[in-house]
C-alpha angles and dihedrals in degrees: 000000000000119000118238115263112263126176122222120262119306117219117204143143119261114191089334097313125108114245133179124194138158114270159274093058124182125185089256093052091046092053091048096044094051094037092239096143126233100238123083096006132121120206128201125185116198090346094307118115114234113220112238088235089065099046092106095052106035112094128207113230137200111291096013120148109223125190122190114193123190117216115227128195126227142096 
């Protein structure tokens, strides 16, 4: 039985801190792996905002700079 394809570790910056995880890594899997939640967050990769509708398909690559911003209510 063949093993599922798995890329080697991906090194990237998450909110200014170096991280390294096994790939492939999508925005959804990043949010789940680091317990960042999926609701009320905005994600930018290399200064480009990722639309929520694309979280499941956009991959994080070696050297990417990822920012996860939590929305807070108030006034």
